[in-house]
Every structure is written in C-alpha cells, then in structure tokens.
N, C-alpha and C positions, 0 to 999 in steps of 0.2 A: 683317696681318689673318689670314693663314694661321697664323702662329705663335700668335696669340690663340686661334683656333679649336682648334688642337692642344692648347694648355694647358687650355682649357675641357673638351675631350673627355677629356683625361687626368685632370682633377680629378673629372669625373663617374664615370669608370670606377673611380677610387680609392675614391670614396664608396660605390659599389655593392658593391665588394669588401669594404669594411669592414662594410656593413650586412648582407651575406649571412651571416657567422658569427653575428651577433646574432639574425637571424631563425631560423637553425638552432638556436641555443641556446634561444630561446623555444619552438620546436616540440618540442625534446627535453624541456624542463621540463614542457610540457603532457602529453606522452606519459608521462613518469614519474609525474606526478600521477594521470593516468587509470589507469595500471597499478596504482599503490598502492591507489587507491580500489576497483578491481575485485578485487584480492587480498584486501582487508580486509573490504569490504562487499558484494562481489558486484556492484558498480556500476562500470561503465566510464564513459568520457567521454560516450557516447551516452545512457546512463541518467541521468547527472547533468544533461546538457543537457535531457532530457525533463522531469525533475523541476522544473528552473528554469522551463521554459516552461509547465508545468502551474500554477505559481504565478503567472506573469506573464499568460498568455493561454490559459486552458484551452479556450476555444471554438475557437481556431485549431488546437490539438492534436487535439481531437475531430474537427474537420472533416477534417484530414489523415488520421486513422485511418479515417474513414468513406468517404472518396472516393479515397484513394491507396493503400489497403491497410494491413495490420497494422503495417507499419513507417513509414507516412506518407510513402511514396515514398523511404524511406531517411533521412528527417530525424529520426525519433524511434525510441525503443525500442518493441518490441512490448508492448502493454498487459498481456497475460497474464504475460510474463516479468518486466516491471517490477513488477507486483503481487506476484509471488512473492518478488522481492527486498525489497520493502517489508515483506512478511509475515515475512521472515527477521529484519528489524530488530525487529518486534513480538515475535517469539519470543525474541529475545535479551533484550529488556526483561523479558519474563515470567520467564525463568530468573534474571536478576539480582535480581528482586524476590522470589524464593523460590517461584515456580511458581503454579499455578492451583488446586491441590487443596484447600488448607486453607480457602479462602473458600467454595468450592463444597460441600465436605463439611460445613461448619458449618451449611449450610441444610437438611441431611437430618435426619430423626428420629434422635436419639441412640441409641435402641434398635437401629435398623437398622444403624448404623455399628458399634456395639459387637458385634453378632452377627457381622458380617462379619470384624471384627478377631479375634474369638475363633475363628472357623472357619479363619482363615488360619494360626493358630499363631504369629503375629508379635506383636511389641510394637506399641503404637499408633504410635510414631514410625516404625518400619520400614514398617508398612502405609501410612501417609500418605506416606512418602517414595517408595515404589514407585508408588502411585496418582498422586502429584504428577508424577513423571517422565514417565509416559505421557500424562497429561492436558495437561501443558505442551507436549509434543511434538506432540500431535494437535489441540489447541484451535484454533489459528489456521488451519491448512489446512482442517479440516472446516468451520469457520464461514465461511471464504472461499467454499467450494463452495455453502453454503446462501445466502450473500449473493448470489452470481451467479445462482442459480436463482430467487431472489425478484426480482432487478433486471431481468434480460434480458426477460421477457415484458412488463413495464411500459414499458420503453424502446422495444421493438418497437411496442407499441400506440400510443405517443405520437409516434413519429417520423413525419415527413411522407413519407418514402420507405418502400418495402417492403424492410426490411432482410434478412429471412430470419433463420434461427436463428444462422447463422455470424456475420454482422455484428451480430446482436443481442447475442450473448455478447461480441463485441469491444467493443461500446458499453458493456456492463455492466462489463467489467473496466477500460475507460477511465474510467468514472465512479468506480469503486472506487479507482483510482489517484489521481484528482483529490481524492477525499475523504481517502484515507490520507495523502497528502503534506501536507495541511493539518493533520491531526489528530495527526500523530506527536509533536509536542512535548507535547500534552495527554495522550497515551496512557500516559505514564509514571505519571500520577497515578490511572489508572483502577483500580488495585489497591491504592491507599493505604487506610489504615484510616479508619473513621468517615465524616464528611460530605464529606471531600475526594474520595473515590471517587464519591460521588453527584453532586457538582458537576462532576467530570470527565466522568461519563457523560452528563449533560445537555449539556455543552459539545461533546462528540463528536457528539451528534445534531444540534445547531445547526450545527456545522461541515459535517455532511453535507448539510443543507438549503442552506447557503451555496454549497457545492461544486456542487450541482445547478443553482442559479440562475445561477452564473457560467458553467458549462459548457454548459448546455442552451438558452440563449436563442436563439430563432429556429429551433431544431430540435425540442426537446421541448416547448416552450411559446411562446406569442406575447405574452400579457399578463403583467405582474408578478403580478397576483392569481392568475391561472391557474397560473403557475409555482409560486407558494407553495403552492397547494392540491395540486399534483402532488408537490411536494417532501415535503409532510407525508404523503401517501399512500405514497410510496416509503420514507420513514423508518419508518412503521408496518409496512410489509411486511418491511423488514429486521429490525426488532425481533422480529417474530413468527418469522422464519426463524432468528434467533439463539436464541430460546427452544427451538425444535425442534432446532437443531443442538447445543445443550448436552447433550441427552439421550444421543446416542451417545458424546460425549466423557466424560460422567459414567460411562456403562456401561463404557467402556474402562478408566477409572481404577479403578473398583471391581473389575473383573475382574483387573487387574494387581495390585492390592493383595491380592486373595484367592488368586490362583493362581501369581503369578510371584515 
C-alpha cells in the first residue's frame, strides 16, 4: 500500500510539474498580447477587459465605477483614460478617411471660403489641407469635452445618490465609453458620402439611446418608458453640444488655413 501511495504521489507531482510550464506559457502569451495591444492601440489588458465588460454588462461596470472608485476597485480601466483611448481610434478613422475639413467647409458660403483662400495666398488644396489637419486633430477632443459638459449635469440630476461633480463627470465619461464602444463599428461610415453618412448618424444616435438604457437601469431610471424619455433628452443635449462644439473646431481650421 505504501508503494502504491508513493507511486500516486510521484504521478501527481509529475503532472503538476508538466502543467506548470503550460500555465506559464499561457500567462506569457496573454502578457505579450496585452503588451502588443497597448503599444499599437494604447489599450492594455485592463482596457480590453473593460471594453468587453461594457459590451457584456455595462450596468455592473458603471456600478463599480460609482461605488468602488474610478478604477472600479482595480477591476476596470478609468473611464476618462478609456474614453481618450477610444477617441484615439476615432481620430485615426478620421485621418484615414481624409479628415474633417472638406465636408464642414462645403457647408459654408462659397464666397466666405473663397475670400479666406485668397487672403491666405495659398492654393485651394493647400488651404483645405492645412485646415483639414488642424480640424481632424482637434475635432474629437473638443467634441468630447462638450459631450461631457452636456452629459454630467443630467446624470447627476437623474441619479438616486448625490454624486457631486467629481463622480458626475466620472458617470458622464462612463456613459460615453459605453456608447463609443458600441458605435465604433458604425463610426467609420459617419463621413461617407451621400445617404450613407446620414444613416450612420441616425444609427449612432440610436446606439447612444440603447447604451443609456443598458447602463442606467435602476440608477438613472426606473421604468422603461421613463428611461426612453431620459435617453431622448440626453441624445438631444449631446446633439446641441455637438453643434456648439463644431464652432471652435471650424474656427481653428479656418485660422490654420489662413495663417499657418
């Protein structure tokens, strides 16, 4: 019997010794993937985990951010940092699509644009190129600031707890993360020509409403009808803030085309 026990113990120890390198290899692979993601996208393992949980269970992520601090007790990425990383992806999309200037400048009176081009002493292409570079660089960060300023007061008002402005802005960036994660695949089409961009714009608004309903149940609203009403109010506030936020972006672009 003693010999049997010794053989059993030896077999178990051998199995554990063989499984240890496998576990180390798996951990090393996860570390390499996390490092590659952080180097290329600015997203490490924690950010990717948070993105996945925002897709799976955004209410739980919001609850952790609101009750356990900006890192959710160490379980999630900070909402502001995550949102900046998501914005970097949106900016990359914007650059790959040729920037923001052409579409925005097309909506201005032709006489105004022609006079600015003439005053700059540049060709039209050079003027639009300079304007486009600065507008593409500043569009997403500036609009993000306006989105947060529009969102935070409403979420503070609707929350059952007294959040204060610090947690109010944390909630705002948390919601914006939940919205952006879902709408990233659609955002590529937002600057497409013709009706495609209009359909994408409507889809992005609908995704924002869905993100609010999925994330805020029990905290920002109690009944589905009340939640839908608040989601529509929030969507309208964000759209107004976007229209206001476009003005400084346009001003920066025109100044860059004129003087730089």
